[in-house]
N, C-alpha and C positions, 0 to 999 in steps of 0.2 A: 309334674315330676314327683318322684317318690319322697315320702316323708323320711326323716332320719329318726328312727325309733330305737328303743332299747334292744329290739331284736337285731337291728343292723349293728349296733355296738357289740352285742354278744358274738355275732358272726365274725366281726373283725378281731375280737379278742381271742377267739379260739386258736388261730395259728400263732399268735403272739405268745399265748400261754405255753403252747407246746415248745416253741423255740427257746424262750427264756428259762423254762424249767429244765429243758434238756441240757442247756449250757450252764445251768446252776447260777444264773445271774440273780435270780430270786427263788426262794423256796416256794413250792407250789401253794403252801398255806398262805404265804405273804401275797402272792399273786391273786389268789381268790379273795382274800380279805380286802385288798386294795380295789379290786374290781367291784365287789359288792358295795363298797363305799361310793365309788364313782357312779355305779349304776343307780344308787338311791338319789344321787344329787344331779344326775344327767338332765340338762335343760334341753329337752328335745325340740321345743318350740324355737328357742334362740339358735340352736345349731342348725336346724332345718332352714331357718331364715337365711343364715349366712351361706350355707352350702348351696342352697337353691339359687341364690344370686350369683355365686362364684362359678359353679358348674354350669349353670344356665348360660353364662357369658362364654364359657369355654366351648360350649356346643353350638354357639352362634355361627352359622355358616353363611348368613345372608348379609351381614353388615360389612361394608367395604373396609379394607385394611386388615392387618393381622395383629394389631396391638392387643395385649392381654389386659384385663382389668387390673388397675393399680400399677401398670408399667408405662413408661414414657418411650421405651424403645421396642423394637420388634425382633431383637436378637433371638428370643425364644417366643415364637408365635403362639397364639391361642389355637387349640386343637381344631376348632371348627373352621378357622381360616386355612389351616394347613391341609385339611381334608374336605374342602368344600364339596367337590363333586360326589365322592362316595357317600357323604353324610346326607346330601340332598336326595339320595335314592332310598334312604332307610325309612321304614314305617315308624310311627310314634312308639309302638311297642318295643321295637328294637332300639330306638334312641333311649327309651327308659331303661333298658338293660345296660346300655353303655353308661348312662348316668349313674346307675347303681355301682358299676365297676369303678368309676371315677370317685364316687363317694367312699367306697371301701379303701382306696388309697389314702384319701384324706383322713378317714377315721383311724387307720393304722398309724398315721403320723400323730394324730391326736392322742392315741393311747401310748405311743412311744414316749411322748412327753410325760404322761402320767407315770409310767413304770420305770423309765430310764433317766428322767430328769428330776422329778419331784421325789424328795426323800420321804415325805408323807403327803397324803392327799391335801391339796390346797383348796380352800373355799373360793367359789367364784366371786369376783368383784363386779363383773358385768353380767347382768341377767336379761336385759332387754336386747332383742335381736338387732335392732337398728344401731344401738350404742356399741354392741360387740362388733358388728360388721365395720363400723366406722373406725374402731381402734385396730381391728385385725388386718384389713387389707394393706395398709402401709408397712406392716411388719413382715409380710411374706418375703419381700425382696431386699431387705435392708442389710442382711448379714451374709457373709461368705459361708456356705454350708460346709466347706472343707475345714473350717476352723472348729468344727464340733469335736474333732479328734478321731483317730483311726478306730478305736475300740467302739465308740458310740456309732460311728458310721457303719461298721461291720454288723453290729446288732440290728440297726435299723434296716440294713440291707437284707439280713436274714428274715426279719419279721415281715418284710414286704415282698419277698421273693415270689410267693404264690399269687399275690395280687397282681404283680407285673405279668406273670405267666397267664393269668386269667384274662387280662385285658388284651394281651397280644394274641391269645387264642381267639378271642372274640373278633379282633380285627381281621385275622386270616379268614375266619368263617364268613365274614360279611364283606369281604373285598375292599377293606380299608387299607390302602397302601399308597406310597408316593414314590414310585419309580424304583424303590429298593424292596426286594422281597425279604420278609423277616424270617430268617432261618431258625432263630431261637429268640426267646424272650429277653428283653433287656433287664436292667436292674437299677437300683438306687444309685444315683450319681455316676452311672456309666455313660460312655460317650454316645453321641448320636442325637439328632434333633428330637426324635420322638421320646427317647429316654429322658431327655432334659425336660420335656413337657410333663411327663408323668412324675419325674422326680419332684417337680414343684407342687404337685398335688400332695405328696407326702409332707413336704416342707410347709405347705399351706395348713395342713392339719396340725403340725407341731406348733406353728405360729398361732393358730386358732385357740389352742389350749393355753398357750402363753398369754395371749391377750385376755382370755376369759378370767384367768386367776391373778394376773398382774394389774389389770385395769388399764393397760396402755400398750 
């Protein structure tokens, strides 16, 4: 599966920079300064370790059951279980493309925490991949995302809109559907099973950054 590199982080940052500067949430100079700092401190090895295990589990279409990693219920199933048949027909190359799109949703959540939650860049307290993963997974589902507040939800929705569109376009192009034809892309916290699955990739990214800098 793809490594999570600085180039991936830059790619996820570009649309966020455009949205936040357009709405004057942060000055362009502040955005660039904060990104340079996070870029210099980005722990590619640890983040790759975490996302590879998490997204790899989401793409698992062979294991019986539909429970997601870190969840005791199946209210929101893992992607691979929800789309077993179409995923089983995809080549490894196409599955890697899907992995990258899921990773982009996670990284946008990660960067949303950096720019919209952290007043200044916080130093990482967890640098080992296994320690970070252990602290991170329980954090993903513990809070109600609607408690973030309308303004923050709106900005996260704006910052992830193009990522939702990209993954829905990919699904259409590769015949990944479950009885309902997707007439348009979903969005962060919007209704629908597939939207809920993707929303939690964004929330997973937010939680990953939280775990990295808080240590728990």
